[in-house]
Residue frames relative to the residue before (quaternion, step in Angstrom):
aa qw qx qy qz dx dy dz
M 1.0000 0.0000 0.0000 0.0000 0.00 0.00 0.00
K 0.2109 -0.7854 0.5687 0.1235 3.47 -1.30 0.19
I 0.3966 -0.6540 0.5643 0.3108 3.42 -1.28 0.44
S 0.1797 -0.8249 0.5345 0.0392 3.55 -0.61 1.31
Q 0.7938 0.0924 -0.0382 0.5999 3.57 1.24 -0.55
K 0.0161 -0.8105 0.5854 0.0068 3.48 -1.17 0.42
Y 0.1477 -0.7826 0.6040 0.0299 3.59 -0.96 0.76
S 0.1378 -0.7930 0.5910 0.0537 3.61 -0.59 1.11
H 0.0976 -0.8151 0.5709 0.0068 3.63 -0.72 1.18
L 0.8314 -0.0090 -0.0612 0.5522 3.48 -0.65 1.13
N 0.6548 -0.5793 0.2495 0.4164 3.48 1.08 1.09
G 0.1552 0.8241 -0.5246 0.1465 3.57 1.13 0.73
E 0.7433 0.4137 -0.2702 0.4508 3.51 0.63 -1.02
E 0.5875 0.5694 -0.3548 0.4525 3.60 1.10 -0.54
Y 0.6145 0.5398 -0.3231 0.4761 3.58 1.01 -0.81
L 0.6779 0.4974 -0.2804 0.4630 3.57 0.90 -0.97
I 0.6610 0.5022 -0.3157 0.4596 3.51 0.93 -0.78
V 0.7074 0.4510 -0.2641 0.4758 3.61 0.83 -0.85
H 0.7984 0.3620 -0.1632 0.4526 3.62 0.73 -1.03
H 0.8309 0.1247 0.0080 0.5422 3.61 1.08 -0.97
P 0.1142 0.8330 -0.5413 0.0068 3.49 0.70 0.85
E 0.6013 0.5667 -0.3840 0.4121 3.58 1.16 -0.42
L 0.6537 0.4769 -0.3407 0.4787 3.56 1.17 -0.53
Y 0.5894 0.5175 -0.4085 0.4669 3.67 1.07 -0.51
K 0.6256 0.5377 -0.3442 0.4484 3.60 0.98 -0.64
E 0.6475 0.5384 -0.3113 0.4404 3.48 0.98 -0.79
I 0.6441 0.5181 -0.2948 0.4794 3.44 1.06 -1.04
S 0.6434 0.5502 -0.2979 0.4412 3.52 0.82 -0.95
E 0.7216 0.4280 -0.2427 0.4870 3.52 0.73 -1.19
T 0.5905 0.5345 -0.3829 0.4680 3.71 1.00 -0.45
I 0.6500 0.4782 -0.3264 0.4923 3.64 0.85 -0.87
E 0.6993 0.4625 -0.2835 0.4655 3.74 0.78 -0.82
S 0.6162 0.5503 -0.3660 0.4283 3.58 1.14 -0.27
I 0.6299 0.5466 -0.3425 0.4326 3.62 1.17 -0.41
D 0.2264 -0.7438 0.6182 0.1158 3.51 -0.87 1.07
A 0.2731 -0.8261 0.4718 0.1430 3.56 -0.15 1.35
S 0.5712 0.6192 -0.3795 0.3824 3.58 1.17 -0.33
M 0.5623 0.6047 -0.3399 0.4501 3.54 1.41 -0.41
F 0.7761 0.3895 -0.1841 0.4605 3.54 1.18 -0.47
I 0.4285 0.6086 -0.5212 0.4176 3.49 1.15 0.70
T 0.2364 0.7823 -0.4857 0.3102 3.48 0.50 1.50
K 0.6353 0.5436 -0.3556 0.4177 3.66 1.16 0.09
E 0.2412 -0.7535 0.5919 0.1541 3.65 -0.59 1.04
S 0.3768 -0.7415 0.5251 0.1800 3.52 -0.84 1.18
K 0.2311 -0.7609 0.6013 0.0783 3.44 -1.26 0.91
E 0.4874 0.6830 -0.4246 0.3402 3.49 1.38 0.04
K 0.6443 -0.5428 0.3721 0.3895 3.66 -1.06 0.51
T 0.7534 0.4183 -0.2201 0.4571 3.49 0.77 -1.08
K 0.7821 0.2508 -0.1971 0.5353 3.63 1.19 -0.26
Q 0.1733 0.8546 -0.4853 0.0632 3.63 1.18 0.43
G 0.8373 0.1857 -0.1474 0.4927 3.46 -0.80 1.14
K 0.5311 0.6242 -0.4252 0.3840 3.64 1.23 -0.36
M 0.3390 -0.7182 0.5538 0.2502 3.58 -1.06 0.65
L 0.1591 -0.7994 0.5785 -0.0320 3.59 -0.82 1.20
Y 0.6567 -0.4773 0.4584 0.3616 3.40 -1.53 0.31
S 0.3322 -0.7392 0.5581 0.1783 3.63 -0.86 1.06
P 0.3508 -0.7257 0.5399 0.2424 3.76 -0.61 0.90
I 0.6633 0.5308 -0.3062 0.4296 3.44 0.98 -0.85
N 0.6893 0.4672 -0.2779 0.4790 3.58 0.90 -0.84
L 0.6126 0.5513 -0.3260 0.4632 3.51 1.11 -0.71
N 0.6789 0.5029 -0.2779 0.4572 3.53 0.97 -0.92
N 0.6441 0.5061 -0.3335 0.4666 3.57 1.10 -0.77
A 0.6482 0.5180 -0.3309 0.4495 3.60 1.03 -0.65
F 0.6546 0.4623 -0.3218 0.5042 3.59 1.02 -0.58
N 0.5909 0.5763 -0.3631 0.4324 3.54 1.00 -0.63
E 0.6898 0.5187 -0.2323 0.4486 3.48 0.92 -1.09
R 0.6960 0.4788 -0.2703 0.4618 3.52 0.99 -0.88
F 0.6735 0.4929 -0.2950 0.4652 3.52 1.01 -0.97
N 0.6084 0.5731 -0.3249 0.4425 3.59 1.01 -1.00
S 0.6917 0.5365 -0.2700 0.4010 3.52 0.87 -1.14
I 0.7720 0.3165 -0.2030 0.5125 3.62 1.19 -0.32
G 0.7080 -0.5156 0.2400 0.4187 3.45 1.25 0.81
W 0.5260 0.5745 -0.4623 0.4236 3.66 1.05 0.43
N 0.0159 0.8648 -0.4955 0.0802 3.59 -0.39 1.22
E 0.6406 -0.5117 0.4089 0.4008 3.64 -1.17 0.50
S 0.0531 -0.7771 0.6268 0.0187 3.60 -1.00 0.81
R 0.1417 -0.7613 0.6280 0.0779 3.64 -1.04 0.85
Y 0.1981 -0.7327 0.6452 0.0873 3.33 -1.28 1.02
R 0.1091 -0.8132 0.5700 0.0442 3.53 -0.65 1.20
Y 0.0311 0.7953 -0.5973 0.0991 3.58 -0.96 0.95
Y 0.3521 -0.6884 0.5760 0.2652 3.48 -1.43 0.13
I 0.4518 -0.7305 0.4834 0.1692 3.50 -1.09 0.85
T 0.1424 0.7314 -0.6664 0.0253 3.57 -1.16 0.66
T 0.3449 -0.6994 0.5962 0.1909 3.49 -1.40 0.66
E 0.5122 0.6074 -0.4489 0.4089 3.61 1.29 0.27
R 0.3889 -0.7729 0.4533 0.2142 3.60 -0.21 1.23
E 0.6761 0.5229 -0.3052 0.4199 3.54 0.92 -0.97
L 0.6782 0.5003 -0.3183 0.4341 3.62 1.07 -0.41
L 0.5151 0.6986 -0.3902 0.3073 3.56 1.24 -0.49
P 0.6540 0.5395 -0.3526 0.3960 3.63 0.72 -0.77
E 0.7252 0.4092 -0.2320 0.5028 3.56 0.99 -0.78
L 0.6342 0.5318 -0.3306 0.4535 3.52 1.06 -0.66
L 0.6538 0.4987 -0.3426 0.4544 3.67 0.93 -0.69
T 0.6838 0.5013 -0.3196 0.4232 3.72 1.04 -0.39
L 0.5958 0.5701 -0.3399 0.4522 3.56 1.47 -0.22
P 0.5354 -0.5802 0.4900 0.3697 3.49 -1.31 0.55
F 0.6952 -0.4950 0.3368 0.3977 3.50 -1.20 0.33
E 0.6496 0.5642 -0.2828 0.4239 3.53 1.02 -0.91
E 0.7133 0.4470 -0.2233 0.4915 3.60 1.25 -0.64
Q 0.5057 0.6935 -0.3831 0.3414 3.55 1.23 -0.55
K 0.6804 0.5183 -0.3176 0.4093 3.61 0.78 -0.85
E 0.7048 0.4429 -0.2769 0.4800 3.49 0.93 -0.98
F 0.5784 0.5471 -0.4180 0.4376 3.67 1.07 -0.57
L 0.6633 0.5034 -0.3281 0.4459 3.67 0.90 -0.93
K 0.6824 0.4995 -0.3098 0.4346 3.52 0.81 -0.92
S 0.6069 0.5424 -0.3360 0.4739 3.60 1.20 -0.59
K 0.7090 0.4314 -0.2590 0.4940 3.54 1.19 -0.36
G 0.6754 -0.5416 0.2480 0.4349 3.50 1.26 0.52
I 0.5632 0.5752 -0.4247 0.4142 3.73 1.19 0.03
Q 0.3808 -0.8159 0.4104 0.1448 3.34 -0.39 1.37
N 0.7861 0.0817 -0.0345 0.6118 3.62 0.92 -0.94
P 0.1681 -0.7929 0.5802 0.0799 3.70 0.10 1.26
I 0.3429 -0.7514 0.5413 0.1574 3.46 -1.14 0.83
S 0.2157 -0.8078 0.5332 0.1294 3.59 -0.77 1.00
S 0.0282 -0.8109 0.5844 -0.0098 3.62 -0.98 0.55
Y 0.1172 -0.7909 0.5861 0.1313 3.52 -1.29 -0.03
K 0.2473 -0.7041 0.6463 0.1593 3.46 -1.46 0.29
Q 0.1661 -0.7901 0.5828 0.0919 3.55 -1.13 0.69
T 0.0901 -0.7838 0.6119 0.0556 3.60 -0.96 0.66
D 0.6623 -0.6087 0.3157 0.3019 3.54 -1.00 1.08
F 0.8201 -0.0164 0.1110 0.5611 3.54 0.68 -1.28
V 0.1021 0.7730 -0.6242 0.0500 3.56 -0.86 0.97
K 0.0969 0.7771 -0.6168 0.0792 3.54 -1.17 0.90
N 0.8111 -0.0221 -0.0023 0.5845 3.63 -0.70 1.03
Q 0.7058 -0.4951 0.2984 0.4095 3.65 0.69 0.97
I 0.5558 0.5192 -0.4121 0.5016 3.69 1.20 0.56
A 0.1583 -0.7880 0.5921 0.0590 3.56 -0.80 1.10
V 0.1114 -0.7694 0.6272 0.0474 3.55 -1.02 0.86
E 0.0661 -0.7584 0.6473 0.0372 3.61 -0.89 0.98
V 0.0991 -0.7728 0.6217 0.0809 3.66 -0.71 0.93
Q 0.0385 -0.8737 0.4799 -0.0693 3.50 -0.32 1.37
F 0.0441 0.7661 -0.6387 0.0567 3.48 -0.62 1.24
G 0.3961 0.7359 -0.4198 0.3541 3.52 1.12 0.70
K 0.7171 -0.4387 0.3449 0.4175 3.56 -1.41 -0.14
Y 0.7037 -0.4824 0.2993 0.4271 3.57 -1.19 0.42
A 0.6363 0.5509 -0.3562 0.4060 3.64 0.79 -0.73
F 0.6423 0.5570 -0.3161 0.4210 3.52 1.02 -0.76
V 0.6611 0.4712 -0.2880 0.5079 3.51 1.06 -0.74
A 0.5898 0.5594 -0.3551 0.4617 3.65 0.94 -0.58
F 0.6444 0.5184 -0.2863 0.4839 3.48 1.00 -1.04
D 0.6514 0.5292 -0.3094 0.4470 3.49 0.82 -0.94
L 0.7737 0.3786 -0.2346 0.4506 3.61 0.62 -1.10
F 0.8019 0.3342 -0.1735 0.4638 3.63 0.83 -0.78
V 0.7483 0.3094 -0.2284 0.5405 3.65 1.28 0.05
K 0.7721 0.4218 -0.2382 0.4115 3.55 0.52 -1.19
H 0.6688 0.4831 -0.3029 0.4771 3.63 0.83 -0.95
L 0.6699 0.5168 -0.2761 0.4560 3.55 1.01 -0.98
L 0.6436 0.4938 -0.3397 0.4759 3.55 0.98 -0.75
F 0.6524 0.4815 -0.3283 0.4845 3.72 0.86 -0.82
Y 0.6715 0.5155 -0.3062 0.4354 3.60 0.88 -0.78
S 0.7227 0.4071 -0.2562 0.4964 3.56 0.79 -0.88
G 0.6808 0.4751 -0.3326 0.4474 3.52 1.26 -0.09
G 0.5363 -0.6561 0.3684 0.3823 3.43 1.54 0.20
V 0.5098 0.6579 -0.4425 0.3339 3.65 1.08 0.24
I 0.8077 0.1147 -0.0846 0.5721 3.58 1.25 -0.56
N 0.3389 -0.6995 0.5679 0.2708 3.63 -1.10 0.27
L 0.8138 0.1012 -0.0001 0.5722 3.63 1.08 -0.50
G 0.1781 -0.7672 0.6065 0.1086 3.52 -1.09 0.91
I 0.1907 -0.7854 0.5876 0.0401 3.51 -1.08 0.91
E 0.0891 -0.8123 0.5762 0.0118 3.61 -0.56 1.10
V 0.0670 -0.8006 0.5933 0.0502 3.65 -0.54 1.08
L 0.0535 -0.8102 0.5774 -0.0860 3.48 -0.72 1.35
P 0.4941 -0.6241 0.4924 0.3521 3.54 -1.21 0.38
T 0.4331 -0.6664 0.4963 0.3492 3.67 -0.96 0.46
K 0.7055 -0.4156 0.3367 0.4649 3.55 -1.22 -0.06
I 0.6160 0.5939 -0.3514 0.3799 3.55 0.90 -0.58
M 0.6949 0.4357 -0.2299 0.5238 3.30 1.19 -1.13
Q 0.6307 0.5827 -0.3219 0.3988 3.58 0.90 -0.87
S 0.6225 0.5678 -0.3316 0.4243 3.54 1.14 -0.76
Q 0.7217 0.4050 -0.2232 0.5151 3.51 1.43 -0.32
M 0.5879 0.5033 -0.3731 0.5117 3.39 1.34 0.85
S 0.6885 -0.4459 0.3240 0.4713 3.65 -1.17 -0.11
S 0.6480 -0.5297 0.4094 0.3632 3.47 -1.28 0.50
G 0.7716 0.3796 -0.2497 0.4452 3.58 -1.07 0.79
I 0.5201 0.6110 -0.4408 0.4023 3.55 1.28 -0.10
A 0.4678 -0.6830 0.4869 0.2785 3.56 -0.91 0.96
Y 0.0904 -0.8118 0.5710 0.0817 3.56 -1.07 0.57
Y 0.7146 -0.5161 0.2447 0.4039 3.68 -1.19 0.64
E 0.6700 0.5424 -0.3109 0.4004 3.60 0.69 -1.08
G 0.6941 0.4705 -0.2670 0.4748 3.60 0.92 -1.08
E 0.7072 0.4560 -0.3173 0.4374 3.62 0.83 -0.74
V 0.5479 0.5869 -0.3530 0.4803 3.67 1.23 -0.57
Y 0.6368 0.5525 -0.2700 0.4651 3.38 1.02 -1.09
N 0.6507 0.5256 -0.2859 0.4675 3.62 0.93 -0.96
V 0.6783 0.4848 -0.2975 0.4652 3.47 0.94 -0.86
L 0.6757 0.4869 -0.3091 0.4592 3.63 0.89 -0.95
R 0.5839 0.5820 -0.3714 0.4271 3.65 1.09 -0.52
H 0.6817 0.5191 -0.2699 0.4394 3.54 1.12 -0.67
G 0.6088 -0.5771 0.3429 0.4228 3.48 1.33 -0.12
R 0.7254 -0.4969 0.3004 0.3698 3.63 -1.23 0.38
N 0.7694 0.3619 -0.1419 0.5069 3.62 1.16 -0.89
N 0.7033 0.4573 -0.2769 0.4686 3.53 1.08 0.03
P 0.5007 -0.2752 -0.8106 0.1285 1.66 -1.49 1.97
P 0.5876 -0.6602 0.3848 0.2662 3.50 -1.22 0.84
V 0.5301 0.5484 -0.4107 0.4996 3.63 0.91 0.99
P 0.5340 -0.6035 0.5071 0.3058 3.63 -1.16 0.87
L 0.0629 0.7837 -0.6139 0.0713 3.63 -0.83 0.96
L 0.1243 -0.7317 0.6617 0.1062 3.46 -1.42 0.58
I 0.1306 -0.7894 0.5977 0.0511 3.62 -0.44 1.15
L 0.1105 -0.8122 0.5718 0.0347 3.55 -0.78 1.10
G 0.1476 -0.7796 0.5940 0.1331 3.63 -0.81 0.77
I 0.1577 -0.8247 0.5431 -0.0121 3.42 -0.76 1.33
E 0.0853 0.7746 -0.6261 0.0240 3.69 -1.12 0.43
P 0.7100 -0.4438 0.3634 0.4085 3.50 -1.41 0.19
């Protein structure tokens, strides 16, 4: 596969080039090592594509998981406690997970709720999400997950890898694609979401 398009948000690509060129090379080489033709294994049951063989998101994801894991990119979880009290957030976000519960209890919250978010691949504070899922999953990555990991000090950059429209047209309906998701980011303005991102559009 190849990277055919890319969008740098809040100097995401520039950060990667300056501080982690070796990781950028790893990501590019991993994408290029995937032979997409091997994963045209899903037979469509949709009326408009009945019987047509399509790219399998599950098999593609498995291939990316195997390649990234083999070179030291591993899943990361960020654990945190939840509050709806806005005035507590600035201090809460600076605390280690182990101290957040007691902090909230000291502020009168009797039963603090814990939660976590998981991201596919993290290495040297760079997160990579390879997304062949529905639109909602990508929006969650871009506007919630990467931002949460960034504000929590776990990552300095979030990278989202998406199929372009050319590739998405050979997948099941509802799969998110690069052009549409970059458009969604651009609509929110130059500083939203407030986290450096690099969005990569890939295709065979």
